[in-house]
SEPA-337001 format. One record per residue (C-alpha): x, y, z; residue number from 1. Coordinates in Angstrom, 3 decimals. Example, Ala and Ser with C-alpha at 12.3 -4.5 7.8 and 13.67 -1.06 7.14 Angstrom:
REM SEPA-337001
ATOM  12.300  -4.500  7.800  1
ATOM  13.670  -1.060  7.140  2
REM end
This chain:
REM SEPA-337001
ATOM  117.935  44.759  -60.612  1
ATOM  121.693  46.473  -61.069  2
ATOM  123.278  42.886  -59.482  3
ATOM  121.275  40.442  -61.484  4
ATOM  121.598  42.133  -64.938  5
ATOM  125.481  42.849  -64.425  6
ATOM  126.289  39.370  -63.504  7
ATOM  123.770  38.204  -66.524  8
ATOM  126.185  40.722  -68.670  9
ATOM  129.172  38.636  -66.799  10
ATOM  127.764  35.249  -67.823  11
ATOM  127.275  36.265  -72.052  12
ATOM  131.359  37.205  -71.980  13
ATOM  132.156  33.894  -69.701  14
ATOM  130.444  32.100  -72.097  15
ATOM  132.009  33.325  -75.229  16
ATOM  135.041  32.530  -73.834  17
ATOM  134.728  28.617  -72.337  18
ATOM  131.248  27.878  -73.805  19
ATOM  128.094  26.618  -72.329  20
ATOM  126.325  23.086  -73.642  21
ATOM  128.882  20.400  -74.726  22
ATOM  131.978  22.344  -73.567  23
ATOM  133.528  19.609  -71.097  24
ATOM  135.989  23.306  -69.982  25
ATOM  132.899  25.527  -68.913  26
ATOM  131.674  22.322  -66.235  27
ATOM  135.507  22.234  -65.517  28
ATOM  135.377  26.031  -64.643  29
ATOM  131.554  26.068  -63.017  30
ATOM  132.446  23.272  -60.463  31
ATOM  135.244  24.545  -59.633  32
ATOM  134.444  28.499  -59.198  33
ATOM  131.211  26.686  -57.109  34
ATOM  133.180  25.220  -55.037  35
ATOM  133.787  28.599  -53.359  36
ATOM  129.884  29.017  -53.030  37
ATOM  129.078  25.849  -51.625  38
ATOM  131.437  26.252  -48.727  39
ATOM  130.773  29.133  -47.374  40
ATOM  127.307  28.210  -47.157  41
ATOM  128.047  25.231  -45.296  42
ATOM  129.852  27.722  -42.542  43
ATOM  128.215  30.369  -42.488  44
ATOM  125.535  31.266  -44.776  45
ATOM  122.994  29.364  -42.562  46
ATOM  124.757  30.656  -39.661  47
ATOM  124.658  33.867  -40.385  48
ATOM  120.456  34.245  -41.360  49
ATOM  119.132  32.049  -38.410  50
ATOM  121.321  33.254  -35.826  51
ATOM  123.169  36.043  -36.843  52
ATOM  120.268  38.272  -37.952  53
ATOM  117.912  38.100  -34.585  54
ATOM  120.743  37.960  -32.706  55
ATOM  121.636  41.049  -33.651  56
ATOM  118.156  42.095  -33.571  57
ATOM  118.724  41.593  -29.790  58
ATOM  121.892  42.860  -28.917  59
ATOM  120.244  46.276  -30.248  60
ATOM  118.596  46.577  -26.572  61
ATOM  122.420  46.805  -25.486  62
ATOM  123.784  49.539  -23.838  63
ATOM  126.192  50.124  -26.636  64
ATOM  123.718  49.612  -29.030  65
ATOM  124.880  46.153  -29.490  66
ATOM  128.361  47.864  -30.897  67
ATOM  130.366  45.396  -28.573  68
ATOM  128.740  42.195  -29.930  69
ATOM  128.924  42.824  -33.629  70
ATOM  132.932  43.474  -33.406  71
ATOM  133.062  39.672  -31.058  72
ATOM  131.079  38.321  -33.856  73
ATOM  132.593  39.502  -36.804  74
ATOM  136.207  38.463  -35.250  75
ATOM  135.025  34.988  -34.483  76
ATOM  133.912  34.800  -38.212  77
ATOM  136.609  35.846  -40.194  78
ATOM  138.556  33.777  -37.782  79
ATOM  135.826  30.600  -38.731  80
ATOM  136.134  31.291  -42.479  81
ATOM  140.363  31.688  -42.471  82
ATOM  140.778  28.118  -41.321  83
ATOM  138.164  27.113  -43.228  84
ATOM  139.393  28.467  -46.524  85
ATOM  142.871  27.062  -45.782  86
ATOM  141.253  23.179  -44.558  87
ATOM  139.119  24.095  -48.673  88
ATOM  142.588  24.404  -50.177  89
ATOM  143.875  21.187  -48.984  90
ATOM  141.041  19.466  -49.776  91
ATOM  140.508  21.004  -53.278  92
ATOM  141.311  17.413  -55.356  93
ATOM  138.282  15.889  -53.084  94
ATOM  135.983  17.868  -53.384  95
ATOM  136.531  18.612  -57.081  96
ATOM  136.712  14.639  -57.746  97
ATOM  133.322  14.070  -55.898  98
ATOM  131.708  16.440  -58.644  99
ATOM  133.048  14.991  -61.845  100
ATOM  132.560  11.906  -63.223  101
ATOM  136.175  9.664  -63.037  102
ATOM  136.809  9.145  -67.219  103
ATOM  137.678  12.368  -68.136  104
ATOM  141.097  12.683  -65.580  105
ATOM  142.197  15.716  -67.579  106
ATOM  139.112  17.392  -67.090  107
ATOM  139.204  17.207  -63.213  108
ATOM  142.599  18.683  -63.217  109
ATOM  141.408  21.233  -65.183  110
ATOM  138.916  22.031  -62.648  111
ATOM  141.184  21.313  -59.423  112
ATOM  143.609  23.950  -60.616  113
ATOM  140.963  26.449  -61.012  114
ATOM  139.565  25.320  -57.478  115
ATOM  143.112  26.116  -56.126  116
ATOM  142.505  30.007  -57.388  117
ATOM  139.474  30.158  -56.686  118
ATOM  138.305  28.834  -53.198  119
ATOM  139.598  31.806  -51.555  120
ATOM  136.573  33.503  -52.026  121
ATOM  135.436  31.874  -48.946  122
ATOM  136.918  34.308  -46.824  123
ATOM  135.652  37.315  -48.764  124
ATOM  132.313  36.098  -49.333  125
ATOM  132.355  35.269  -45.681  126
ATOM  133.202  38.774  -45.098  127
ATOM  130.567  40.223  -47.477  128
ATOM  128.134  38.489  -45.531  129
ATOM  129.008  39.037  -42.257  130
ATOM  129.439  43.169  -42.942  131
ATOM  126.367  43.019  -45.294  132
ATOM  123.516  40.579  -42.311  133
ATOM  125.194  43.140  -39.748  134
ATOM  123.900  46.050  -41.434  135
ATOM  120.525  44.059  -42.690  136
ATOM  119.831  43.513  -38.947  137
ATOM  120.229  47.337  -38.260  138
ATOM  117.585  48.222  -41.380  139
ATOM  120.532  49.200  -43.669  140
ATOM  119.695  47.333  -47.103  141
ATOM  121.825  49.255  -49.940  142
ATOM  125.277  48.744  -49.761  143
ATOM  124.250  44.601  -49.928  144
ATOM  122.307  45.108  -53.015  145
ATOM  124.781  47.454  -54.117  146
ATOM  128.193  46.093  -53.580  147
ATOM  128.028  42.775  -56.050  148
ATOM  127.385  45.186  -59.401  149
ATOM  131.243  45.950  -58.688  150
ATOM  132.442  42.246  -58.624  151
ATOM  130.867  41.998  -62.277  152
ATOM  132.130  44.781  -63.818  153
ATOM  136.113  44.180  -62.662  154
ATOM  134.789  40.130  -63.969  155
ATOM  133.475  41.741  -67.230  156
ATOM  136.708  43.579  -67.210  157
ATOM  138.454  40.948  -66.632  158
ATOM  137.096  38.532  -69.701  159
ATOM  137.675  40.824  -71.934  160
ATOM  140.902  40.868  -71.193  161
ATOM  141.517  37.485  -71.050  162
ATOM  139.602  37.187  -74.466  163
ATOM  142.203  40.208  -75.693  164
ATOM  145.871  37.946  -74.385  165
ATOM  144.092  34.225  -75.622  166
ATOM  141.398  34.688  -78.091  167
ATOM  137.499  33.434  -77.286  168
ATOM  135.870  30.370  -78.163  169
ATOM  138.610  28.145  -75.202  170
ATOM  136.304  24.776  -75.096  171
ATOM  139.180  22.225  -75.480  172
ATOM  140.977  21.158  -72.268  173
ATOM  143.577  20.292  -73.764  174
ATOM  144.780  23.622  -74.698  175
ATOM  144.062  25.463  -71.014  176
ATOM  148.062  26.248  -70.185  177
ATOM  148.917  27.857  -66.104  178
ATOM  148.692  30.914  -67.421  179
ATOM  145.090  30.458  -68.626  180
ATOM  144.009  29.093  -65.593  181
ATOM  145.733  31.254  -63.457  182
ATOM  143.883  34.303  -65.695  183
ATOM  140.198  33.445  -65.500  184
ATOM  140.517  31.567  -61.592  185
ATOM  142.503  34.812  -60.585  186
ATOM  139.884  37.211  -62.202  187
ATOM  136.562  35.676  -60.693  188
ATOM  138.333  35.496  -57.106  189
ATOM  139.422  39.114  -57.805  190
ATOM  136.015  40.328  -58.786  191
ATOM  134.833  38.515  -55.205  192
ATOM  137.511  40.573  -53.123  193
ATOM  136.225  43.732  -54.774  194
ATOM  132.878  42.945  -53.181  195
ATOM  133.556  42.312  -50.392  196
ATOM  135.985  45.411  -49.724  197
ATOM  133.171  47.806  -51.515  198
ATOM  131.283  46.994  -48.312  199
ATOM  133.859  47.100  -45.748  200
ATOM  134.067  50.957  -47.289  201
ATOM  130.471  51.711  -47.291  202
ATOM  130.314  50.035  -43.812  203
ATOM  132.367  52.714  -41.994  204
ATOM  130.743  55.424  -44.169  205
ATOM  127.868  54.037  -42.763  206
ATOM  129.555  55.249  -39.574  207
ATOM  129.120  52.004  -37.431  208
ATOM  131.684  51.204  -34.855  209
ATOM  134.368  47.875  -35.745  210
ATOM  137.256  46.711  -34.061  211
ATOM  138.767  43.356  -33.508  212
ATOM  137.971  41.754  -30.722  213
ATOM  138.931  38.106  -29.707  214
ATOM  137.284  38.833  -25.674  215
ATOM  134.430  35.912  -26.938  216
ATOM  134.053  34.485  -23.535  217
ATOM  130.468  36.302  -21.752  218
ATOM  129.696  38.153  -25.228  219
ATOM  126.954  35.671  -25.678  220
ATOM  128.507  34.372  -28.718  221
ATOM  127.180  30.376  -26.996  222
ATOM  124.139  30.858  -27.606  223
ATOM  124.966  31.580  -31.254  224
ATOM  126.693  28.193  -31.499  225
ATOM  124.404  26.507  -29.921  226
ATOM  121.781  27.734  -32.717  227
ATOM  124.534  27.402  -35.284  228
ATOM  124.659  23.549  -35.042  229
ATOM  121.551  22.758  -36.659  230
ATOM  121.690  25.283  -39.321  231
ATOM  125.625  23.634  -39.678  232
ATOM  124.521  20.241  -40.637  233
ATOM  121.432  21.747  -42.612  234
ATOM  124.237  23.193  -44.989  235
ATOM  126.060  20.117  -44.961  236
ATOM  123.000  18.036  -46.400  237
ATOM  122.175  20.715  -48.518  238
ATOM  125.870  20.559  -49.809  239
ATOM  125.792  16.731  -50.031  240
ATOM  123.387  16.827  -52.502  241
ATOM  124.169  19.638  -54.333  242
ATOM  127.709  17.717  -54.669  243
ATOM  125.298  14.684  -55.959  244
ATOM  123.624  16.800  -58.311  245
ATOM  126.535  17.527  -59.874  246
ATOM  127.880  14.334  -59.680  247
ATOM  125.134  12.623  -61.828  248
ATOM  124.658  15.842  -64.478  249
ATOM  128.167  15.495  -65.331  250
ATOM  127.879  12.389  -67.006  251
ATOM  126.124  14.588  -69.631  252
ATOM  129.415  16.891  -70.115  253
ATOM  130.681  17.545  -73.481  254
ATOM  127.944  16.448  -74.769  255
ATOM  124.727  17.946  -73.751  256
ATOM  123.601  20.574  -71.132  257
ATOM  125.561  19.452  -67.911  258
ATOM  126.828  21.601  -65.016  259
ATOM  128.121  24.589  -66.746  260
ATOM  123.860  24.873  -68.319  261
ATOM  122.455  24.388  -64.500  262
ATOM  124.624  27.638  -63.072  263
ATOM  123.554  29.635  -66.068  264
ATOM  119.798  28.176  -66.164  265
ATOM  119.726  29.067  -61.923  266
ATOM  121.511  32.330  -62.901  267
ATOM  118.215  33.365  -64.882  268
ATOM  115.804  31.596  -62.196  269
ATOM  117.601  33.934  -59.694  270
ATOM  117.331  37.065  -61.169  271
ATOM  113.543  37.624  -60.311  272
ATOM  114.363  36.011  -57.234  273
ATOM  116.639  37.666  -55.935  274
ATOM  115.121  41.131  -57.387  275
ATOM  111.665  40.447  -55.568  276
ATOM  112.466  37.874  -52.583  277
ATOM  115.822  39.191  -51.057  278
ATOM  114.805  43.250  -51.708  279
ATOM  111.083  42.685  -50.393  280
ATOM  111.566  39.431  -48.193  281
ATOM  114.557  40.866  -46.461  282
ATOM  112.826  43.531  -44.859  283
ATOM  110.296  41.858  -44.046  284
ATOM  112.528  39.078  -42.008  285
ATOM  114.022  41.869  -40.142  286
ATOM  110.718  43.030  -38.757  287
ATOM  109.107  38.934  -38.125  288
ATOM  112.564  39.129  -36.035  289
ATOM  111.283  42.059  -34.124  290
ATOM  108.036  40.763  -33.240  291
ATOM  109.504  37.726  -32.824  292
ATOM  112.185  39.552  -30.226  293
ATOM  109.115  41.083  -28.670  294
ATOM  106.631  38.430  -28.414  295
ATOM  104.429  40.852  -31.112  296
ATOM  102.836  36.807  -32.161  297
ATOM  99.919  38.784  -33.858  298
ATOM  101.434  40.859  -36.121  299
ATOM  104.138  38.073  -36.802  300
ATOM  101.412  36.220  -38.213  301
ATOM  100.165  39.047  -40.064  302
ATOM  103.451  39.710  -41.531  303
ATOM  103.476  36.520  -42.618  304
ATOM  100.641  36.523  -44.912  305
ATOM  101.217  40.037  -45.786  306
ATOM  104.480  38.890  -46.955  307
ATOM  103.932  35.715  -48.914  308
ATOM  101.311  37.754  -50.365  309
ATOM  103.003  41.019  -51.778  310
ATOM  106.003  38.037  -52.834  311
ATOM  103.517  35.986  -54.328  312
ATOM  102.465  39.143  -56.729  313
ATOM  105.223  39.924  -58.090  314
ATOM  107.152  36.520  -58.540  315
ATOM  103.763  35.371  -60.384  316
ATOM  103.956  37.905  -63.183  317
ATOM  108.260  37.003  -62.941  318
ATOM  107.106  33.550  -63.640  319
ATOM  104.948  34.085  -66.748  320
ATOM  107.513  36.021  -67.977  321
ATOM  110.442  34.279  -67.276  322
ATOM  108.395  30.924  -69.193  323
ATOM  107.609  32.514  -71.959  324
ATOM  110.652  34.137  -72.812  325
ATOM  112.863  30.696  -71.492  326
ATOM  114.434  29.970  -74.979  327
ATOM  115.487  33.993  -75.836  328
ATOM  116.647  34.360  -72.067  329
ATOM  118.822  31.159  -72.696  330
ATOM  120.127  32.284  -75.915  331
ATOM  121.621  34.594  -73.666  332
ATOM  124.276  32.853  -72.313  333
ATOM  124.620  29.825  -74.986  334
ATOM  126.112  30.180  -78.291  335
ATOM  123.495  28.493  -81.016  336
ATOM  119.601  28.747  -80.745  337
ATOM  119.883  24.574  -80.214  338
ATOM  121.955  24.993  -77.348  339
ATOM  119.453  27.596  -75.753  340
ATOM  116.381  24.976  -76.316  341
ATOM  118.253  22.743  -74.736  342
ATOM  118.983  25.197  -71.791  343
ATOM  115.744  27.094  -71.667  344
ATOM  114.292  22.963  -70.740  345
ATOM  115.972  23.552  -67.925  346
ATOM  114.802  26.739  -67.144  347
ATOM  111.653  25.498  -67.089  348
ATOM  112.291  22.797  -64.200  349
ATOM  113.618  25.376  -62.318  350
ATOM  110.855  27.586  -62.708  351
ATOM  108.673  24.400  -61.423  352
ATOM  109.578  25.532  -57.756  353
ATOM  110.074  30.055  -58.241  354
ATOM  106.676  30.041  -55.849  355
ATOM  107.244  27.152  -52.985  356
ATOM  110.549  28.971  -52.525  357
ATOM  109.317  32.196  -52.306  358
ATOM  106.657  30.453  -49.822  359
ATOM  109.808  28.820  -47.906  360
ATOM  112.008  31.911  -47.521  361
ATOM  109.488  33.528  -45.506  362
ATOM  108.663  30.510  -43.252  363
ATOM  112.205  29.282  -42.655  364
ATOM  113.045  32.790  -41.320  365
ATOM  109.873  33.016  -39.114  366
ATOM  111.604  29.740  -37.561  367
ATOM  115.034  31.450  -37.167  368
ATOM  113.469  34.375  -35.896  369
ATOM  112.288  32.148  -32.995  370
ATOM  115.373  30.999  -32.361  371
ATOM  114.350  27.616  -33.934  372
ATOM  116.774  26.087  -36.356  373
ATOM  116.780  22.672  -35.827  374
ATOM  113.357  21.660  -36.766  375
ATOM  114.170  23.874  -40.522  376
ATOM  117.509  20.929  -40.233  377
ATOM  114.582  18.104  -40.274  378
ATOM  112.061  19.926  -43.165  379
ATOM  115.823  20.344  -44.935  380
ATOM  117.118  17.108  -44.629  381
ATOM  114.000  16.064  -46.253  382
ATOM  114.219  17.938  -48.992  383
ATOM  117.174  16.477  -49.704  384
ATOM  116.490  13.172  -49.667  385
ATOM  113.707  13.924  -52.225  386
ATOM  116.730  15.401  -54.783  387
ATOM  119.195  12.630  -53.856  388
ATOM  116.718  9.937  -54.371  389
ATOM  115.512  12.049  -57.580  390
ATOM  118.585  12.569  -59.065  391
ATOM  118.799  9.000  -58.492  392
ATOM  116.290  7.940  -60.421  393
ATOM  117.428  10.219  -63.703  394
ATOM  120.677  8.395  -63.217  395
ATOM  119.031  5.165  -63.660  396
ATOM  116.197  6.058  -66.733  397
ATOM  120.109  7.394  -68.364  398
ATOM  121.781  4.518  -68.113  399
ATOM  118.808  1.917  -68.891  400
ATOM  118.576  4.533  -72.203  401
ATOM  114.831  5.547  -70.835  402
ATOM  116.106  9.198  -70.203  403
ATOM  118.012  10.797  -73.438  404
ATOM  121.658  12.469  -72.163  405
ATOM  120.689  15.340  -73.442  406
ATOM  117.375  16.008  -70.826  407
ATOM  119.588  14.696  -67.440  408
ATOM  120.049  17.864  -66.429  409
ATOM  116.455  19.172  -67.303  410
ATOM  115.451  15.506  -64.998  411
ATOM  117.371  16.864  -62.338  412
ATOM  116.720  20.116  -62.216  413
ATOM  113.014  19.102  -62.139  414
ATOM  113.685  17.021  -59.294  415
ATOM  114.544  19.839  -56.798  416
ATOM  112.149  21.840  -57.864  417
ATOM  109.672  18.599  -56.264  418
ATOM  111.812  18.289  -53.806  419
ATOM  111.612  22.073  -52.407  420
ATOM  107.793  22.280  -53.047  421
ATOM  107.523  19.448  -50.587  422
ATOM  109.845  21.117  -48.222  423
ATOM  107.997  24.049  -48.198  424
ATOM  104.257  22.195  -47.664  425
ATOM  105.609  20.479  -44.410  426
ATOM  107.536  23.572  -43.264  427
ATOM  104.222  25.558  -43.262  428
ATOM  102.540  22.415  -41.527  429
ATOM  105.271  22.566  -38.733  430
ATOM  104.734  26.180  -38.379  431
ATOM  101.340  26.494  -38.271  432
ATOM  101.091  23.914  -35.162  433
ATOM  104.223  25.893  -33.395  434
ATOM  102.225  29.379  -33.639  435
ATOM  98.762  28.421  -34.950  436
ATOM  96.964  30.157  -38.216  437
ATOM  99.186  31.291  -41.009  438
ATOM  96.768  33.090  -42.412  439
ATOM  97.210  30.168  -45.294  440
ATOM  93.572  30.326  -46.813  441
ATOM  94.112  34.303  -47.467  442
ATOM  97.588  34.117  -49.125  443
ATOM  96.851  31.055  -51.092  444
ATOM  93.441  32.019  -52.743  445
ATOM  95.764  35.417  -53.580  446
ATOM  97.851  32.888  -55.420  447
ATOM  95.387  31.430  -57.076  448
ATOM  94.312  34.883  -58.251  449
ATOM  97.674  35.551  -59.411  450
ATOM  98.718  31.795  -61.021  451
ATOM  94.686  32.895  -63.063  452
ATOM  95.855  35.863  -64.406  453
ATOM  99.536  34.331  -65.098  454
ATOM  98.510  31.539  -67.215  455
ATOM  96.455  33.460  -70.301  456
ATOM  99.551  36.111  -69.653  457
ATOM  102.027  33.220  -70.234  458
ATOM  100.411  32.226  -73.311  459
ATOM  100.103  35.007  -75.258  460
ATOM  103.814  35.724  -74.401  461
ATOM  103.965  32.341  -76.004  462
ATOM  102.206  33.253  -78.529  463
ATOM  104.178  36.488  -79.528  464
ATOM  107.282  34.601  -79.982  465
ATOM  106.075  32.126  -82.232  466
ATOM  104.871  34.897  -84.201  467
ATOM  107.509  36.951  -84.785  468
ATOM  109.828  33.034  -85.632  469
ATOM  109.938  30.946  -82.223  470
ATOM  113.111  29.141  -82.066  471
ATOM  114.430  29.228  -85.699  472
ATOM  113.425  32.913  -85.772  473
ATOM  115.813  36.547  -85.195  474
ATOM  114.847  36.334  -81.468  475
ATOM  117.493  33.031  -80.732  476
ATOM  120.082  34.361  -83.415  477
ATOM  122.559  36.151  -80.939  478
ATOM  122.954  36.727  -77.671  479
ATOM  121.672  40.432  -78.044  480
ATOM  119.090  39.576  -79.875  481
ATOM  118.170  37.337  -77.710  482
ATOM  117.808  39.719  -74.868  483
ATOM  116.035  42.190  -76.663  484
ATOM  113.074  39.729  -77.374  485
ATOM  112.937  38.451  -73.914  486
ATOM  112.269  41.707  -72.956  487
ATOM  109.754  41.987  -75.692  488
ATOM  107.848  39.180  -74.622  489
ATOM  108.381  40.258  -71.041  490
ATOM  106.520  43.177  -71.886  491
ATOM  103.582  41.419  -73.618  492
ATOM  103.561  39.450  -70.403  493
ATOM  103.154  42.110  -68.128  494
ATOM  100.479  44.093  -69.608  495
ATOM  98.489  40.842  -69.608  496
ATOM  99.221  39.878  -65.949  497
ATOM  98.267  43.441  -65.209  498
ATOM  95.682  43.975  -66.681  499
ATOM  93.776  40.226  -66.119  500
ATOM  94.509  41.482  -62.106  501
ATOM  92.524  44.696  -62.672  502
ATOM  89.857  42.789  -64.173  503
ATOM  89.711  40.752  -60.766  504
ATOM  90.274  43.866  -59.089  505
ATOM  92.708  41.865  -57.567  506
ATOM  93.717  44.237  -53.850  507
ATOM  97.335  43.321  -53.799  508
ATOM  97.414  45.124  -57.346  509
ATOM  97.084  48.326  -55.124  510
ATOM  99.489  47.530  -52.797  511
ATOM  102.510  46.437  -55.163  512
ATOM  102.030  49.441  -57.356  513
ATOM  103.051  51.441  -53.814  514
ATOM  105.685  49.515  -53.117  515
ATOM  107.304  50.500  -57.129  516
ATOM  106.322  54.033  -56.106  517
ATOM  108.898  53.885  -52.730  518
ATOM  111.798  55.480  -52.816  519
ATOM  112.971  56.668  -49.158  520
ATOM  114.930  53.616  -48.078  521
ATOM  115.629  52.174  -45.314  522
ATOM  111.903  52.029  -44.659  523
ATOM  109.650  49.007  -43.247  524
ATOM  107.282  47.171  -45.946  525
ATOM  104.247  48.766  -46.375  526
ATOM  101.055  47.092  -44.571  527
ATOM  98.612  45.467  -46.240  528
ATOM  95.153  45.896  -45.510  529
ATOM  93.216  43.214  -43.825  530
ATOM  90.426  42.328  -46.124  531
ATOM  93.499  41.995  -49.098  532
REM end
């Protein structure tokens, strides 16, 4: 929560500098600053999640508790990250050009300059993830979630200094000098460096030994390499689809919502997802990996059902909150009420896929727990194909005049949600075929109960927003008022949501209360009764 809230504050300060909606500068920066994330996902995120956690869980059975394996893995991972960072720097002009329209060479030049400053983040994102996932596998969850707060604080301070040096509202491409580019790109990268550095300090304070070890032969890393091959293909497919989405959405750059708005809407979307899914789902994944390693398939299936119900309870309420407060929440990262309305449409289109993504989080990681990275590749490839197809359809409709340019980014976001939903359905069917019943009837019934409670809750929140003035009222007037308005709407939605579930006597309500009361860390997720 602290990480995501400071991240939103970071975005508020950044938007005050470079704008958001109809800002070619913002679109250029977001394309460049997103590149490290995209490339890092290609070389590392899928590999870490799919391979490293299960491998470390298995390595803990070694005589040294897995220390030698972790050191070799860390050395190999760092070597790969250094090479990948250097290669990305060489390819920077091409990586930018495939996402921006060729008819705006000044914007492409600005984005390329930003990219040279931002691409070193690949190395430090990788170090952060290597250390964090290794800690997660050993049931040390806190440092991985707290370290991004340092990044946000450093970035906020840096952006404020930039505003003092160069002024705000720097939305014209032609106004940008090399000093301004260096400051903005440098601050963004220093923030990621601090995130990795703090995690490294916390790693050593946790008393976990780590050494540089290039003796990779005979360490069991070949198994990691074989499994990583499919996740690399999967990540490459996702990156390609993401680049294509950016290319389509940037047709609206300078005219309406484009890549910058999509990135900020995704940030708001990720607030409930990351706070709930990562904080609750990550311990479940570690537990599922332990069950898979020990051959406890019945326990694993029970945890799948439990985790989906717990995540569904919290996320459905968050979905109702975010949908009802879409406009005031979007006002936080836009510079006018009209821009907030446009951005809210993009946010709502992303929200369609929130619950399916939560289910996918558990289902996909169950495949990983069994060492199966091949099957996730194929259902992710299907998702990428749907993403590209829907984005192409949006581009064609826009070119023919049927879809307004102002709604192009929203159409791309809706296509993303549709693709994720279909991907989740296919993944559930495939996992059912592999391990048998997943208790889908139980958790689907629970999700239906949550939805029945969320509908009147969301309508109550939206009604309150309209009652207090709506788009023309105080909630959309200023950024800080938008944040306050979103909090008020959220409170109303949650009261109705919890009240409705209490009326239904939903068993998951008691379970959720026990999770919120929990204070000790680390600890396994609480069990849920079989009747729930």
